[in-house]
C-alpha atoms as a printed R data frame, in Angstrom:
    type eleno elety resid chain resno      x      y      z
1   ATOM     1    CA   MET     A     1 41.733 54.413 94.385
2   ATOM     2    CA   LYS     A     2 44.644 55.435 92.199
3   ATOM     3    CA   ASN     A     3 45.962 51.846 92.143
4   ATOM     4    CA   ILE     A     4 42.540 50.547 91.080
5   ATOM     5    CA   THR     A     5 42.416 53.091 88.250
6   ATOM     6    CA   LEU     A     6 45.899 52.121 87.019
7   ATOM     7    CA   PHE     A     7 44.998 48.434 87.183
8   ATOM     8    CA   SER     A     8 41.813 49.049 85.188
9   ATOM     9    CA   LEU     A     9 43.766 51.008 82.582
10  ATOM    10    CA   ARG     A    10 46.345 48.218 82.211
11  ATOM    11    CA   LEU     A    11 43.567 45.642 81.920
12  ATOM    12    CA   PHE     A    12 41.849 47.706 79.230
13  ATOM    13    CA   LEU     A    13 45.089 48.079 77.262
14  ATOM    14    CA   LEU     A    14 45.816 44.347 77.453
15  ATOM    15    CA   PHE     A    15 42.295 43.536 76.294
16  ATOM    16    CA   SER     A    16 42.615 45.990 73.384
17  ATOM    17    CA   ILE     A    17 45.923 44.442 72.305
18  ATOM    18    CA   PHE     A    18 44.348 40.981 72.476
19  ATOM    19    CA   LEU     A    19 41.502 42.112 70.235
20  ATOM    20    CA   LEU     A    20 43.903 43.616 67.712
21  ATOM    21    CA   ILE     A    21 45.973 40.441 67.595
22  ATOM    22    CA   SER     A    22 42.838 38.340 67.211
23  ATOM    23    CA   CYS     A    23 41.662 40.461 64.284
24  ATOM    24    CA   ASP     A    24 45.043 40.299 62.577
25  ATOM    25    CA   THR     A    25 45.311 36.515 62.915
26  ATOM    26    CA   ALA     A    26 41.732 35.759 61.856
27  ATOM    27    CA   VAL     A    27 41.428 33.824 58.640
28  ATOM    28    CA   ARG     A    28 40.437 36.253 55.934
29  ATOM    29    CA   SER     A    29 38.589 35.267 52.824
30  ATOM    30    CA   GLU     A    30 40.782 36.181 49.866
31  ATOM    31    CA   ILE     A    31 38.554 34.472 47.298
32  ATOM    32    CA   CYS     A    32 34.885 35.232 46.673
33  ATOM    33    CA   VAL     A    33 32.527 33.417 44.325
34  ATOM    34    CA   SER     A    34 28.842 33.762 43.579
35  ATOM    35    CA   ILE     A    35 27.670 30.143 43.902
36  ATOM    36    CA   GLN     A    36 28.783 26.799 45.314
37  ATOM    37    CA   PRO     A    37 29.718 25.094 42.005
38  ATOM    38    CA   GLN     A    38 32.350 27.810 41.518
39  ATOM    39    CA   ALA     A    39 33.640 27.148 45.036
40  ATOM    40    CA   TYR     A    40 34.064 23.499 44.025
41  ATOM    41    CA   LEU     A    41 36.548 24.529 41.323
42  ATOM    42    CA   VAL     A    42 38.355 26.960 43.630
43  ATOM    43    CA   ASN     A    43 38.705 24.393 46.422
44  ATOM    44    CA   ARG     A    44 39.974 21.721 44.044
45  ATOM    45    CA   ILE     A    45 42.791 24.023 42.915
46  ATOM    46    CA   ALA     A    46 43.546 26.094 46.022
47  ATOM    47    CA   GLY     A    47 42.873 23.385 48.587
48  ATOM    48    CA   GLU     A    48 40.571 23.316 51.580
49  ATOM    49    CA   ASP     A    49 42.870 25.619 53.580
50  ATOM    50    CA   MET     A    50 41.897 28.573 51.399
51  ATOM    51    CA   LYS     A    51 38.843 30.299 52.855
52  ATOM    52    CA   VAL     A    52 36.296 30.891 50.110
53  ATOM    53    CA   THR     A    53 33.235 33.085 50.549
54  ATOM    54    CA   VAL     A    54 30.190 31.862 48.638
55  ATOM    55    CA   MET     A    55 27.977 34.898 48.243
56  ATOM    56    CA   ILE     A    56 24.727 32.990 47.575
57  ATOM    57    CA   PRO     A    57 24.322 30.344 50.316
58  ATOM    58    CA   PRO     A    58 22.487 27.017 49.937
59  ATOM    59    CA   GLY     A    59 18.725 27.298 49.688
60  ATOM    60    CA   SER     A    60 18.768 30.924 48.540
61  ATOM    61    CA   ALA     A    61 17.305 32.196 45.278
62  ATOM    62    CA   PRO     A    62 20.020 34.047 43.301
63  ATOM    63    CA   PRO     A    63 17.705 36.698 41.776
64  ATOM    64    CA   THR     A    64 16.454 37.921 45.172
65  ATOM    65    CA   TYR     A    65 19.372 37.276 47.534
66  ATOM    66    CA   ALA     A    66 21.267 40.213 49.075
67  ATOM    67    CA   PRO     A    67 24.714 39.867 50.721
68  ATOM    68    CA   THR     A    68 25.025 39.954 54.507
69  ATOM    69    CA   ALA     A    69 27.297 42.346 56.400
70  ATOM    70    CA   SER     A    70 29.942 39.637 56.893
71  ATOM    71    CA   GLN     A    71 29.869 38.796 53.175
72  ATOM    72    CA   ILE     A    72 30.337 42.449 52.280
73  ATOM    73    CA   ARG     A    73 33.315 42.555 54.655
74  ATOM    74    CA   ASP     A    74 34.807 39.481 52.958
75  ATOM    75    CA   LEU     A    75 34.182 41.069 49.579
76  ATOM    76    CA   HIS     A    76 36.172 44.160 50.576
77  ATOM    77    CA   GLN     A    77 39.052 41.972 51.821
78  ATOM    78    CA   SER     A    78 39.118 39.739 48.755
79  ATOM    79    CA   LYS     A    79 41.903 39.460 46.197
80  ATOM    80    CA   LEU     A    80 39.915 37.510 43.609
81  ATOM    81    CA   TYR     A    81 36.279 37.328 42.556
82  ATOM    82    CA   VAL     A    82 35.074 34.505 40.307
83  ATOM    83    CA   LYS     A    83 32.020 35.728 38.391
84  ATOM    84    CA   ILE     A    84 29.386 33.843 36.467
85  ATOM    85    CA   GLY     A    85 29.521 36.890 34.223
86  ATOM    86    CA   HIS     A    86 26.297 36.253 32.331
87  ATOM    87    CA   PRO     A    87 24.393 39.530 31.739
88  ATOM    88    CA   ASP     A    88 21.210 37.914 33.074
89  ATOM    89    CA   PHE     A    89 22.752 36.756 36.357
90  ATOM    90    CA   LEU     A    90 21.006 39.540 38.241
91  ATOM    91    CA   PHE     A    91 22.662 39.004 41.631
92  ATOM    92    CA   GLU     A    92 26.057 39.963 40.215
93  ATOM    93    CA   LYS     A    93 24.649 42.795 38.156
94  ATOM    94    CA   LYS     A    94 23.057 44.356 41.226
95  ATOM    95    CA   HIS     A    95 25.473 43.569 44.053
96  ATOM    96    CA   ILE     A    96 28.877 42.572 42.650
97  ATOM    97    CA   ASP     A    97 29.559 44.510 39.445
98  ATOM    98    CA   PRO     A    98 29.311 47.960 41.108
99  ATOM    99    CA   PHE     A    99 31.856 46.847 43.718
100 ATOM   100    CA   LEU     A   100 34.265 45.388 41.155
101 ATOM   101    CA   ASP     A   101 33.979 48.467 38.939
102 ATOM   102    CA   ASN     A   102 35.102 50.619 41.870
103 ATOM   103    CA   ASN     A   103 37.814 48.240 43.116
104 ATOM   104    CA   PRO     A   104 40.216 47.496 40.247
105 ATOM   105    CA   ARG     A   105 42.693 45.958 42.733
106 ATOM   106    CA   VAL     A   106 40.451 42.865 42.930
107 ATOM   107    CA   LEU     A   107 41.365 40.333 40.252
108 ATOM   108    CA   LYS     A   108 38.354 39.072 38.301
109 ATOM   109    CA   VAL     A   109 37.651 35.778 36.577
110 ATOM   110    CA   ASN     A   110 34.659 36.071 34.262
111 ATOM   111    CA   MET     A   111 33.368 32.600 33.414
112 ATOM   112    CA   SER     A   112 31.188 33.850 30.540
113 ATOM   113    CA   ASP     A   113 33.831 35.916 28.773
114 ATOM   114    CA   SER     A   114 34.254 34.987 25.070
115 ATOM   115    CA   LEU     A   115 31.919 31.979 25.363
116 ATOM   116    CA   ASP     A   116 28.832 31.049 23.364
117 ATOM   117    CA   ILE     A   117 26.307 31.937 26.059
118 ATOM   118    CA   LEU     A   118 22.546 31.888 25.599
119 ATOM   119    CA   PRO     A   119 20.397 34.998 26.119
120 ATOM   120    CA   GLY     A   120 18.198 34.727 29.191
121 ATOM   121    CA   ASP     A   121 19.950 31.646 30.616
122 ATOM   122    CA   ALA     A   122 22.783 32.108 33.103
123 ATOM   123    CA   HIS     A   123 23.178 28.452 34.182
124 ATOM   124    CA   ILE     A   124 26.531 28.064 32.444
125 ATOM   125    CA   TRP     A   125 28.055 26.068 35.331
126 ATOM   126    CA   LEU     A   126 25.926 23.038 34.350
127 ATOM   127    CA   SER     A   127 28.110 22.538 31.275
128 ATOM   128    CA   PRO     A   128 31.291 20.494 31.870
129 ATOM   129    CA   THR     A   129 32.769 22.108 28.749
130 ATOM   130    CA   ILE     A   130 32.351 25.584 30.216
131 ATOM   131    CA   MET     A   131 33.536 24.525 33.674
132 ATOM   132    CA   LEU     A   132 36.705 23.091 32.152
133 ATOM   133    CA   ILE     A   133 37.446 26.499 30.630
134 ATOM   134    CA   ALA     A   134 36.560 28.207 33.920
135 ATOM   135    CA   SER     A   135 38.914 25.955 35.883
136 ATOM   136    CA   GLU     A   136 41.823 26.981 33.639
137 ATOM   137    CA   ARG     A   137 40.989 30.665 34.148
138 ATOM   138    CA   ILE     A   138 40.854 30.198 37.927
139 ATOM   139    CA   TYR     A   139 44.156 28.314 37.845
140 ATOM   140    CA   LYS     A   140 45.860 31.146 35.941
141 ATOM   141    CA   ALA     A   141 44.440 33.696 38.387
142 ATOM   142    CA   PHE     A   142 45.933 31.743 41.299
143 ATOM   143    CA   LEU     A   143 49.321 31.683 39.586
144 ATOM   144    CA   ALA     A   144 49.143 35.463 39.252
145 ATOM   145    CA   LEU     A   145 48.206 35.902 42.924
146 ATOM   146    CA   TYR     A   146 50.323 33.171 44.506
147 ATOM   147    CA   PRO     A   147 53.229 32.322 42.162
148 ATOM   148    CA   GLU     A   148 55.084 30.637 45.027
149 ATOM   149    CA   ASN     A   149 52.475 27.842 44.953
150 ATOM   150    CA   LYS     A   150 52.764 27.153 41.221
151 ATOM   151    CA   GLN     A   151 53.767 23.494 41.497
152 ATOM   152    CA   LEU     A   152 50.995 22.648 43.964
153 ATOM   153    CA   TYR     A   153 48.319 24.516 42.018
154 ATOM   154    CA   THR     A   154 49.449 22.956 38.754
155 ATOM   155    CA   GLU     A   155 49.166 19.443 40.185
156 ATOM   156    CA   ARG     A   156 45.704 20.159 41.551
157 ATOM   157    CA   TYR     A   157 44.531 21.825 38.349
158 ATOM   158    CA   GLU     A   158 45.698 18.866 36.268
159 ATOM   159    CA   ALA     A   159 43.814 16.498 38.607
160 ATOM   160    CA   LEU     A   160 40.673 18.625 38.304
161 ATOM   161    CA   LYS     A   161 41.039 18.801 34.526
162 ATOM   162    CA   HIS     A   162 41.354 15.013 34.395
163 ATOM   163    CA   ASP     A   163 38.191 14.568 36.478
164 ATOM   164    CA   ILE     A   164 36.139 16.967 34.342
165 ATOM   165    CA   LEU     A   165 37.279 15.324 31.107
166 ATOM   166    CA   GLU     A   166 36.519 11.911 32.594
167 ATOM   167    CA   LEU     A   167 33.050 13.126 33.624
168 ATOM   168    CA   ASP     A   168 32.448 14.461 30.119
169 ATOM   169    CA   THR     A   169 33.426 11.103 28.616
170 ATOM   170    CA   GLU     A   170 31.124  9.251 31.014
171 ATOM   171    CA   LEU     A   171 28.210 11.533 30.189
172 ATOM   172    CA   ARG     A   172 28.776 11.153 26.448
173 ATOM   173    CA   ASN     A   173 28.838  7.373 26.813
174 ATOM   174    CA   MET     A   174 25.615  7.521 28.830
175 ATOM   175    CA   LEU     A   175 23.749  9.897 26.533
176 ATOM   176    CA   ASP     A   176 25.149  9.518 23.008
177 ATOM   177    CA   GLY     A   177 22.535  6.901 22.171
178 ATOM   178    CA   ALA     A   178 19.787  9.279 23.288
179 ATOM   179    CA   ARG     A   179 20.657 12.271 21.112
180 ATOM   180    CA   GLY     A   180 17.509 14.246 20.358
181 ATOM   181    CA   SER     A   181 15.685 12.821 23.374
182 ATOM   182    CA   GLU     A   182 13.743 15.180 25.634
183 ATOM   183    CA   PHE     A   183 13.111 15.514 29.356
184 ATOM   184    CA   LEU     A   184 10.807 17.655 31.471
185 ATOM   185    CA   THR     A   185 12.029 20.179 34.010
186 ATOM   186    CA   MET     A   186 10.139 22.485 36.321
187 ATOM   187    CA   HIS     A   187 12.745 25.224 35.917
188 ATOM   188    CA   PRO     A   188 14.757 25.602 32.683
189 ATOM   189    CA   ALA     A   189 18.187 25.314 34.295
190 ATOM   190    CA   TRP     A   190 19.634 22.524 32.161
191 ATOM   191    CA   THR     A   191 19.937 24.137 28.727
192 ATOM   192    CA   TYR     A   192 23.768 24.156 28.652
193 ATOM   193    CA   PHE     A   193 23.964 20.579 29.925
194 ATOM   194    CA   ALA     A   194 21.444 19.506 27.280
195 ATOM   195    CA   ARG     A   195 23.347 21.384 24.565
196 ATOM   196    CA   ASP     A   196 26.595 19.615 25.486
197 ATOM   197    CA   TYR     A   197 25.047 16.174 25.061
198 ATOM   198    CA   GLY     A   198 22.584 16.629 22.221
199 ATOM   199    CA   ILE     A   199 19.405 16.310 24.266
200 ATOM   200    CA   LYS     A   200 16.599 18.774 24.951
201 ATOM   201    CA   GLN     A   201 14.857 20.060 28.058
202 ATOM   202    CA   VAL     A   202 11.153 20.879 27.956
203 ATOM   203    CA   SER     A   203 10.323 23.480 30.583
204 ATOM   204    CA   VAL     A   204  7.122 23.081 32.585
205 ATOM   205    CA   HIS     A   205  7.290 26.355 34.439
206 ATOM   206    CA   ASP     A   206  5.282 29.393 33.403
207 ATOM   207    CA   GLU     A   207  6.890 32.307 35.266
208 ATOM   208    CA   ASN     A   208  6.630 30.200 38.474
209 ATOM   209    CA   LYS     A   209  2.832 30.284 38.237
210 ATOM   210    CA   ALA     A   210  0.378 27.428 37.975
211 ATOM   211    CA   LEU     A   211 -0.261 26.356 34.407
212 ATOM   212    CA   SER     A   212 -3.635 27.078 32.886
213 ATOM   213    CA   VAL     A   213 -5.895 24.089 32.222
214 ATOM   214    CA   GLN     A   214 -5.225 24.456 28.497
215 ATOM   215    CA   LYS     A   215 -1.429 24.595 28.872
216 ATOM   216    CA   LEU     A   216 -1.388 21.663 31.276
217 ATOM   217    CA   ALA     A   217 -3.531 19.577 28.920
218 ATOM   218    CA   ALA     A   218 -1.265 20.428 25.978
219 ATOM   219    CA   LEU     A   219  1.826 19.523 28.019
220 ATOM   220    CA   ILE     A   220  0.323 16.185 29.057
221 ATOM   221    CA   GLU     A   221 -0.506 15.383 25.444
222 ATOM   222    CA   TYR     A   222  3.006 16.354 24.289
223 ATOM   223    CA   ALA     A   223  4.696 14.348 27.059
224 ATOM   224    CA   LYS     A   224  2.636 11.249 26.225
225 ATOM   225    CA   GLU     A   225  3.411 11.618 22.536
226 ATOM   226    CA   LYS     A   226  7.159 11.906 23.243
227 ATOM   227    CA   ASP     A   227  7.013  9.262 26.008
228 ATOM   228    CA   LEU     A   228  8.826 11.502 28.504
229 ATOM   229    CA   LYS     A   229  9.712  9.520 31.625
230 ATOM   230    CA   VAL     A   230 11.338 11.973 34.033
231 ATOM   231    CA   ILE     A   231 10.504 15.371 35.518
232 ATOM   232    CA   PHE     A   232 13.287 17.343 37.206
233 ATOM   233    CA   ILE     A   233 12.146 19.577 40.047
234 ATOM   234    CA   GLN     A   234 13.710 22.126 42.385
235 ATOM   235    CA   LYS     A   235 12.096 22.840 45.732
236 ATOM   236    CA   GLU     A   236 11.954 26.571 45.139
237 ATOM   237    CA   PHE     A   237 10.152 26.112 41.814
238 ATOM   238    CA   ALA     A   238  7.928 23.142 42.615
239 ATOM   239    CA   PHE     A   239  4.160 23.427 42.527
240 ATOM   240    CA   GLU     A   240  1.284 21.014 43.075
241 ATOM   241    CA   GLN     A   241  0.563 20.410 39.388
242 ATOM   242    CA   VAL     A   242  3.758 18.384 39.040
243 ATOM   243    CA   ASP     A   243  2.119 15.457 40.866
244 ATOM   244    CA   LEU     A   244 -0.831 15.521 38.487
245 ATOM   245    CA   LEU     A   245  1.489 15.738 35.490
246 ATOM   246    CA   SER     A   246  3.566 12.833 36.794
247 ATOM   247    CA   ARG     A   247  0.519 10.607 37.283
248 ATOM   248    CA   GLU     A   248 -0.961 11.446 33.894
249 ATOM   249    CA   ILE     A   249  2.170 10.667 31.880
250 ATOM   250    CA   GLY     A   250  3.711  7.992 34.121
251 ATOM   251    CA   ALA     A   251  6.944  9.908 34.727
252 ATOM   252    CA   ASN     A   252  9.240  9.810 37.748
253 ATOM   253    CA   ILE     A   253  9.800 13.004 39.739
254 ATOM   254    CA   VAL     A   254 13.469 13.613 40.556
255 ATOM   255    CA   ALA     A   255 14.665 16.471 42.772
256 ATOM   256    CA   LEU     A   256 17.878 18.082 41.530
257 ATOM   257    CA   ASP     A   257 19.842 21.022 42.883
258 ATOM   258    CA   PRO     A   258 21.645 22.944 40.119
259 ATOM   259    CA   LEU     A   259 23.582 24.788 42.852
260 ATOM   260    CA   SER     A   260 24.894 21.639 44.562
261 ATOM   261    CA   ALA     A   261 28.271 22.044 46.260
262 ATOM   262    CA   ASP     A   262 29.447 18.677 44.902
263 ATOM   263    CA   TRP     A   263 29.328 19.842 41.312
264 ATOM   264    CA   LEU     A   264 31.034 16.829 39.726
265 ATOM   265    CA   GLU     A   265 28.891 14.156 41.389
266 ATOM   266    CA   ASN     A   266 25.743 16.207 40.844
267 ATOM   267    CA   LEU     A   267 26.247 16.187 37.073
268 ATOM   268    CA   ARG     A   268 27.216 12.519 37.072
269 ATOM   269    CA   TYR     A   269 23.997 11.723 38.954
270 ATOM   270    CA   THR     A   270 21.990 13.833 36.497
271 ATOM   271    CA   GLY     A   271 23.435 11.881 33.584
272 ATOM   272    CA   GLN     A   272 22.611  8.569 35.258
273 ATOM   273    CA   ILE     A   273 18.991  9.610 35.868
274 ATOM   274    CA   LEU     A   274 18.565 10.754 32.271
275 ATOM   275    CA   SER     A   275 20.221  7.661 30.827
276 ATOM   276    CA   LYS     A   276 17.879  5.445 32.817
277 ATOM   277    CA   ALA     A   277 14.814  7.466 31.743
278 ATOM   278    CA   PHE     A   278 15.811  7.439 28.068
279 ATOM   279    CA   ASN     A   279 16.341  3.673 28.082
280 ATOM   280    CA   GLU     A   280 13.082  2.659 29.761
């Protein structure tokens, strides 16, 4: 009986040591971001080997999402948090800012800091101009955290910078001839993109509720007058009236995801859709 007890004790100790080793060698997330487009910038500079925690997962609505237990754990282990930083980005205001205020050890990159942001619109990541500035801030944060990787991070940052500038040039070539043109969107996410390229979004949504008969009729009349040929939708903001609106004005319905993980290609695709609509 004594031998069995000693064997059980040894087995328990070995198992405990194994668990401790496993915990110590687990990949920890040192970088946290709020949304996937920010993770795109981080991964381009840090590389795919760096584990990045995206606090708001695909398909989730930022205003109502709450972090999971594993995300909170990653947050407490993080060395860097990349914030949208807009005062109306409610997820950060509610869940992230209190943590960062109480944990000064965590380095912060605020994408909105010292920029010309618009009240009530936090979709700053849809502007290549703003994302270029954000990428430089992330790059400098990495140099502060991991100076031993300066050469590698510099090469990757320069490649990212080149791609963003190239995207911006492509979009300007696509849309310069359409300055002042308008497009319809179910959710007003594209203000910063439109501002960058001299175009204008016309929002269909009315606090995510169905439009009144009067408002819908006025919108149809306006869209016909302006000859608007495209309606951008998001699944979480779509409603049945969009089909009626599309039929009445002869516009194409295009589903876009402002939170797409492939940020660069998403904006290139958006520009292509708009260019086609403006030239019909």
